[in-house]
C-alpha positions in Angstrom: 0.0 0.0 0.0 1.2 3.5 -0.8 2.5 5.7 2.0 0.7 9.0 2.7 2.1 12.2 1.3 4.3 13.8 4.0 3.9 17.5 3.4 6.9 18.3 5.6 9.4 16.3 3.6 12.3 18.1 1.9 11.8 19.3 -1.6 13.6 17.9 -4.7 14.4 19.5 -8.0 11.2 20.6 -9.8 9.0 17.8 -11.2 7.4 19.8 -13.9 9.8 20.8 -16.7 9.4 24.0 -18.8 7.8 22.0 -21.6 5.3 20.2 -19.3 1.8 21.7 -19.3 0.8 23.8 -16.3 -1.0 21.8 -13.6 -4.0 24.2 -13.6 -6.1 25.8 -16.3 -8.7 28.4 -15.6 -11.5 28.9 -18.1 -13.8 32.0 -18.1 -12.2 33.4 -14.9 -14.6 36.3 -14.8 -17.8 34.4 -15.5 -20.7 36.0 -13.7 -22.5 32.8 -12.5 -22.7 32.2 -8.8 -21.3 28.7 -9.6 -17.6 27.8 -9.7 -16.9 24.6 -11.7 -14.1 22.3 -10.9 -12.9 19.2 -12.9 -10.1 17.5 -11.0 -9.6 14.6 -13.4 -9.8 16.5 -16.7 -6.4 15.5 -18.0 -4.2 12.5 -18.4 -0.8 14.2 -18.8 2.3 12.8 -17.1 5.3 14.9 -16.3 8.0 14.1 -18.8 10.4 13.1 -16.1 8.1 10.3 -14.9 8.5 8.4 -18.2 4.8 7.7 -18.5 4.7 6.1 -15.1 5.8 2.9 -16.9 2.3 2.5 -18.5 1.4 2.1 -22.1 -1.0 4.2 -24.1 -3.8 1.7 -23.7 -3.7 2.0 -19.9 -3.5 5.8 -20.1 -6.6 5.8 -22.2 -8.6 4.0 -19.5 -10.8 5.5 -16.9 -8.1 4.7 -14.3 -6.1 7.6 -15.7 -8.8 10.3 -16.1 -12.5 11.0 -16.1 -13.5 10.3 -19.7 -15.8 13.0 -21.1 -15.8 15.2 -17.9 -13.7 18.0 -19.3 -15.9 18.3 -22.3 -19.0 18.6 -20.2 -17.4 21.0 -17.8 -16.3 23.3 -20.7 -19.7 23.3 -22.3 -21.4 23.9 -19.0 -19.0 26.8 -18.2 -20.0 28.4 -21.4 -23.7 27.8 -21.0 -24.0 29.2 -17.5 -21.1 31.7 -17.7 -19.2 30.2 -14.8 -15.5 30.1 -14.1 -14.0 26.6 -14.5 -10.8 25.2 -13.0 -9.3 22.2 -14.8 -6.5 19.9 -13.6 -4.3 18.7 -16.4 -2.4 15.7 -15.0 -3.5 12.1 -14.7 -5.0 11.0 -11.4 -2.4 8.3 -11.5 0.3 10.9 -11.0 -1.6 12.3 -8.0 -5.3 12.2 -7.4 -6.2 15.8 -6.6 -9.6 14.7 -5.2 -8.0 12.7 -2.5 -6.6 14.0 0.8 -2.8 13.9 0.6 -2.6 11.4 3.5 -4.8 8.9 1.6 -3.1 5.9 0.2 -5.2 6.4 -2.9 -3.7 9.8 -3.5 -0.7 8.3 -5.4 -1.9 4.7 -6.1 0.5 1.8 -6.6 -2.4 -0.1 -8.3 -5.7 1.0 -9.9 -8.5 -1.4 -10.9 -6.0 -4.3 -11.1 -3.4 -2.3 -13.1 0.1 -1.9 -11.4 1.5 1.6 -11.7 5.3 1.0 -11.9 6.2 4.7 -11.6 4.4 4.9 -8.2 6.1 2.0 -6.6 8.0 2.6 -3.3 8.1 6.4 -3.6 10.0 8.2 -0.8 8.5 11.1 1.1 10.4 13.7 -1.0 9.0 12.3 -4.3 5.5 12.2 -2.9 5.8 15.7 -1.5 7.0 16.9 -4.9 3.9 15.8 -6.7 1.7 17.3 -3.9 3.5 20.7 -4.1 3.5 21.0 -7.9 0.1 19.6 -8.8 -2.3 19.0 -5.9 -1.6 22.2 -3.9 -1.7 24.6 -6.9 -5.1 23.3 -7.9 -6.7 23.8 -4.5 -4.9 27.0 -3.9 -6.5 28.3 -7.2 -10.0 27.1 -6.1 -9.6 28.7 -2.7 -8.5 32.0 -4.3 -11.4 32.1 -6.7 -13.9 31.3 -4.0 -12.3 34.0 -1.7 -12.6 36.5 -4.5 -16.2 35.7 -5.1 -17.0 35.9 -1.4 -15.2 39.3 -1.1 -17.3 40.6 -4.0 -20.5 39.6 -2.3 -21.2 36.7 -4.6 -23.0 33.8 -2.9 -20.8 31.0 -4.1 -21.8 27.5 -5.2 -19.3 24.7 -5.9 -19.9 22.1 -8.7 -17.3 19.4 -9.3 -17.6 17.4 -12.6 -16.6 13.7 -12.8 -17.5 10.6 -14.8 -17.8 6.9 -13.9 -17.7 3.6 -15.8 -20.9 1.7 -16.7 -19.4 -1.5 -15.2 -17.1 -1.8 -12.3 -16.0 -5.0 -10.6 -18.4 -6.9 -12.8 -21.3 -4.9 -11.5 -23.5 -2.8 -13.9 -24.1 0.7 -12.9 -27.4 1.7 -14.5 -27.8 5.3 -13.4 -27.1 8.1 -15.9 -25.9 10.5 -13.3 -25.1 10.5 -9.6 -25.3 13.6 -7.3 -22.9 13.2 -4.4 -22.8 14.9 -1.0 -21.9 14.2 2.6 -23.2 16.5 5.4 -25.0 19.0 3.2 -27.5 17.7 0.7 -29.3 21.0 -0.2 -28.0 21.3 -3.7 -28.0 17.6 -4.5 -31.7 17.3 -3.6 -32.6 20.4 -5.5 -30.7 19.4 -8.5 -32.1 15.9 -8.5 -35.7 17.2 -8.5 -34.8 19.6 -11.3 -33.1 16.9 -13.4 -36.2 14.7 -13.0 -38.1 17.4 -14.8 -35.4 18.1 -17.4 -34.5 14.5 -18.2 -37.5 12.4 -17.0 -36.4 9.2 -18.8 -32.9 9.1 -17.1 -32.0 7.4 -13.8 -30.9 10.3 -11.5 -29.3 8.9 -8.3 -28.1 10.4 -5.0 -24.8 9.2 -3.6 -24.3 6.7 -6.3 -22.1 5.1 -7.6 -20.1 6.6 -4.7 -20.6 8.9 -1.8 -18.5 11.6 -0.4 -16.5 11.4 2.9 -13.5 13.0 4.6 -11.2 10.1 4.0 -11.7 9.6 0.2 -12.6 13.1 -1.0 -11.0 16.5 -0.9 -12.8 19.2 -2.8 -16.2 18.9 -1.3 -15.1 18.7 2.4 -12.5 21.4 2.0 -14.0 23.9 -0.3 -17.7 23.2 0.1 -18.5 22.1 3.6 -15.9 24.2 5.4 -17.2 27.3 3.7 -20.8 26.4 4.2 -21.7 27.1 0.6 -24.0 24.9 -1.5 -22.1 22.2 -3.4 -22.5 18.9 -5.2 -20.2 16.4 -6.9 -21.7 15.4 -10.2 -20.9 11.9 -11.6 -21.9 11.2 -15.2 -21.8 7.8 -16.8 -18.9 8.0 -19.2 -20.5 6.1 -22.1 -23.1 8.9 -22.3 -20.4 11.7 -22.6 -17.7 10.1 -24.8 -18.4 12.4 -27.8 -19.3 16.0 -28.4 -23.0 15.3 -28.8 -23.3 13.6 -25.4 -21.2 16.2 -23.7 -23.3 19.0 -25.1 -26.5 17.2 -24.3 -25.6 16.8 -20.6 -24.2 20.3 -20.3 -27.6 21.6 -21.6 -29.5 19.4 -19.2 -27.4 20.5 -16.3 -27.6 24.1 -17.3 -31.4 24.0 -17.4 -31.6 22.0 -14.1 -29.2 24.2 -12.3 -31.3 27.3 -13.1 -34.3 25.5 -11.4 -32.2 24.2 -8.5 -30.7 27.7 -7.8 -34.2 29.2 -7.7 -35.3 26.4 -5.3 -32.4 27.1 -2.9 -33.1 30.9 -2.9 -36.8 30.3 -2.2 -36.0 28.0 0.7 -33.8 30.5 2.5 
């Protein structure tokens, strides 16, 4: 099992080379929506110095490496609702930015039965390096944008965009979309009710195929719950959003449903 990231370990030479992509991309920074969008598993880049983590292109194309289709939905939704969007460019196999740094799943040695050679027996310095150059900049950016919105008087909302596989561990997952939460279900409930109106033929689930907790999640507990702002982690089944048509369709549905859900939240206050 992987060791936890020791954030007090000494630093090594920079992991990201000048020709590596930045860890964080901000789209539509000045968008006027009350929502901030976050896509932690948008990319599957690997820093050049990690030699592809020892994996081949087939493995890096799988869901273990990134959330297939999530970036496309997030970009379309950002445009539709005029919301800022924060994207993370590196594969979750390099470091999973939606895991607490102390979690063994933050830098996994195996994922869905696939061994990750480049993550084997990392020392504290190597783990700290990935945290400092990829994980921390992402969440510092999210915190900064949420702080700016709060200072300007904007009542913030956090939406994180993910995707899941139709089958996992031999079990079929029939829901089209899952709305995940832990202690605060306000937005999840409002969005489910709205989506049932917008997409009545789809299976809209709460806390499926996963749920949120402090041990396995980072963005919702840290940026949503601690601030007390409405939030939800959105999981879309990836076979529904593999192409532009599916991504646009679900962005449209979410846009329409969020408008209803935001009105519901405002009327309940």
